[in-house]
N, C-alpha and C positions, 0 to 999 in steps of 0.2 A: 585794412590791409595797407595801412600807413603809420608813418611816424619816424622817429629819429633811428634809422638802423636798416638791416637788411631782414626778410622775411620770406620763406619760402612755401609755396602752395601746390600741391599736386590738383590740376584742374582736369586732366583727361587720361584713361586709360583705354587701348584697344590692342588689337591683333594685327594691324595694319602694316605688315613686314613684307619684304620681297617674297616672290614666288617664282617657280621656273620661268615662265613668260614674263616679260616686261609688264608693270603692272601701274595704276594708277587708284589714288585714293582722294576723295573729296568728304570732307568732314567739318564740324564746328563743335565748339562746346562754350558755355558761358564761364566768365571769369570775373572775379571781385574787383571792384574799382580800387583806384591808388596810383602809386607811383611805380609803374610798369618799368624795370631797368631792362630785364632780359627774358627770353623765352627759352627755356632749356628742355631740350629733347632727347629722351634716353631709350635707346633702341637694344632690345635683347631677343636673341634666338639660339637655337643650336642648328648648324649646318650639318648636312649629311658627312660632309669632311671638310678640314681646315682650309684646303685648298679651293673650296668653291667660291670664296672670295678670296684672291690671291694676296691682296695688300689691306689697307683700311677699308671700314665700312662706308666712308664718305664717297668712295668709288661706285656706290648702287645708287645714289641720288642724283636723279636727272633734273628734277624740278622740285622746287619747295617754295611755295607762295603762302605768306602770312597776310591775313586782312583782318584789321582790328577796328570794329566798328565801322565798317565800310572803307575804311582807308587801307591800301596796299603799303604795307611797311616793309616787306621783305619779299623781293620777287626774283629767284635765282633760277636761271636754266643753263645747264652744262650742256657744252657743245660736244662733248663725248662721254659716254660712260662705258665701263665694260669690267665685268665681274673678274676678268684673267689680267687686268691692268696691275702689274707689280710695282706701282708707283703711288705717290700721294694721290687721293681723290680730289677734284676741283672743289667742291663745296667745303670740304676740310681745309684747303690751301685758303679760298678766301676768307674762311671764318678767322683762322690763325694769323692773316695777315691784317685783321683788324684787332687783334690783341692776342697774345699767347695764351694757349690753353682753352681756346672757344671751341676747338674739335679735337677729342682725345679718346682712346678707347683702350680697354683693359686688354692686355696681350697675354692670353692663356697658352697660345701656342697650340690649341686644338680647335675643334669645331664650334665651342661656346663664343658666341659674340656679345661683348657690351660696349656699346658706343654711345658717347655724348657729344651734343653740340649745344652751344651757348649763343643764342642769336641777339645780338643788341638790339634794342628797341628805343628806351629813353623816353616814354611817354606817360603824362598824368592823365588818367582817364577817371571820369566822374565815380563819385560813390554810388554804391548799388551794383546791379549786374551790368556788364559790358559782353560783347560776343566777338570771339576769334573764329575766323573760318581759315582752313588750309586746303592747299592742294600738293600731294607728295606723290611724286612719280619715282618708280625705281627702274634700274636696267633690269634684265633678265639674267637669271642665274643659269647661264647657259652651259650645258655638259653637267649640272649638279646631281642629276639623277634623282631629284624630289624636292618637294619645297621644305624649308626650314621648320621645326618645330620648338614648341615652348615659346612661342612669340609673345612679345610684350613691347607696346610703344606707349611711352609715357609722354605728356606735356606737364611741365611745371612753369610756374612763374616765379621769378625773383622780382620781390618789391625791395626798392632802396632809394630813399628820399634824398641820398647824397650823390646820385646820378647827376651828371655835368651836360651829356649831350643826348639829343634826339638823333636817332640814326636811321636812314631809309637807304634801302637798296633797290634802286629804280630799275625799270624794264629796260632791257638791253636793246642796243642797236646793232643790226647785223650788216655785214657790207662784203659782198663779192670782190675780192681783191686779185690781181694778176701780178706777174712777174715782173715788176717794174716798181717805180717810186710814185705814191698816188697820195693825194689828199682824201681824208676821211673827217666826216662830221658825226660826232655822238651827240644825238639830241638829249637834253636834259629835260625833266619834268617841269611844267610852269606854275604847278600848283603846290609844289613843295619848296618851303624857305630853307635858307643855309647856304652852305658853300660845298665845294665838291673836295672830299679827303682823299679820294683816290678813283681809279678806275682799274677794273678788271678787264684784260685782254684775254680771249679765248681763241685758239685755232680750233679747227673742226676735227681734228686728229691729234693723238699724242706724239707729234713729229716737232722738234725744237729748231728745225733749220728753215721751215717754210717763211717766218717771220725774221728778217735780218736787221732791221732798224726801226726805231720810233722816234718822232720829233713831237713835242707838246710846242705849238706854235707860239702860244703865249708865253711860255717860259724858256724858251731856246732858241738861238739862231741857227742850232747846228742839230742833227740828227744823232742820237745815242744808239749804239748797237744793245742788243738783248741783254748781254752779259753786264754791260755798264748799268743799266737799270737793275739789274740784280744786285749790284753793289749798293745802290741809292735804298733799296726797298729792303736791305738785310739777308735775303735769299743766299747769297754766296757765302754768308758767315755761318754755314750749315744752319741756315734759318727756316729751313722746311723740316718739319718733324712729321713722320707718319707711322702707322702700325702696320709690321710685317709678321705673320704670324711664324715665318722661319725662325725668328730671334725672339722667343717668349720671355716674358718678363721685362721688357723695356720697348721703347719707341727707338725708330732708326731716324737718322739725319740725312738730308740732302740738300743738294744746293739749287733745285729747281722742281717745278713741276711741270712735265713735257706739255710744250704747246701752250702754255698759260704763264702770265705774269700779271702781278698786281703793280701799279706805278702810282706812287704817292703823289697827291698835286697840292698838299699844304694849304687847304683851305682857298681853293681857287674860286673865284666869284661866279655866281650862277647869272652873271648880266648877259651872256651869250653862250651858245652851246661850245662844246669843246671841239676844238679843231686840231687834228693831228696830221702828220705826214707819216706813212707807212710804207717801208720798203720790203718786197717780198720776192723771194726766189721760186715760187711757183704760185698756180692759181686755186685758190681755196675759199672759204667763207670765215669769216672774222666776226666775233661778238666783241661788244664794248659794253660794259656795265657800269653804270655810276654809284658810287658811294657818297650820300649826302649826309652832312652832320650840321646841326644847329643847337644854339643853346637850349637848355629846358626852359618849358613855358609854364608858369603857374606853379603851385604847391598843393600837394596833397593835405587833406585833414590829419593833425598830428594823433597818435595813440602811444601807448606805453610799450617802449622798445628799448635796446640797449643803446649805450651813450657813445659807442666808438663808430664813427662815420666811416665807409667804405666808398671813396669816391670812385666813380667809373667813367672813362672819357675816351671814345674811340678816336677822335680826332687826335689826341695827344698820343694814343698807342701807336697809330700809323707814323707819326712824326718820329717816336723814339725808335720804330723798328729801321727806320732809314738811317739812323746814326746822325740826323741832321742837328740834333741838339747837343751833340758832344763836342 
């Protein structure tokens, strides 16, 4: 599963989709060795009615953790999930902040759902058989009247020896904030090499007025309000795309994901924890999730593949969305 180019492999199929109550699945599967560029997850089901999930499918993902050969490579926890949320989902917003098109959905306008997420990994794993474990939690389909049918959950691996970065979504730091200006420290993993590409800030509800300003202490002498951060990360330029079944055959554009913001950090060093200043108008719970990137280490064994390279670079994608390179 290695060589010059891109190669796709289906590695697992199950029926682990949402049900009426909140649900959790813990499972694992074997994968061939090689240059693992990304993990692609395909969700397919038929709801009882199109409105059972008001907007995109990523609103249903409350936890997604991937562990590759004992190493946690992706550790996502949503602060809020709601099948009735008619806005972008948090997991989809995060992934699209790491590169456009990482969370998309076919919009049929009816009860049929087909969603895709592409999780950047960027790791060369040994030849032979490796192991991927996952934890996947879903929100409840409240008021849906019954579980979905025709369920299919697929995991695919994209191999690509032109990948340029290893990406790790670290464990979140939570903080109980109050209606004032306060210092916050986000802990960064001590055993993960690389730099901070960005940080995902999540409020514990879909309210965009609780947090009013954020200062990254090492990168600014002044606090920036939330709208200004959305200028720098590309959100205000209709940078948030999501699926709404009310407008079949297309995606919708938005300027924000309520209560959530991705802040690009442009390769900030991991020599210290991330120190921030947060100003809030109420007392709630904040979650801070680090995105860490590093150059690829090692090379997979070559095999006969196509000759056109497809470079993938999460760190570069984050910077491009911020328009810092313009």
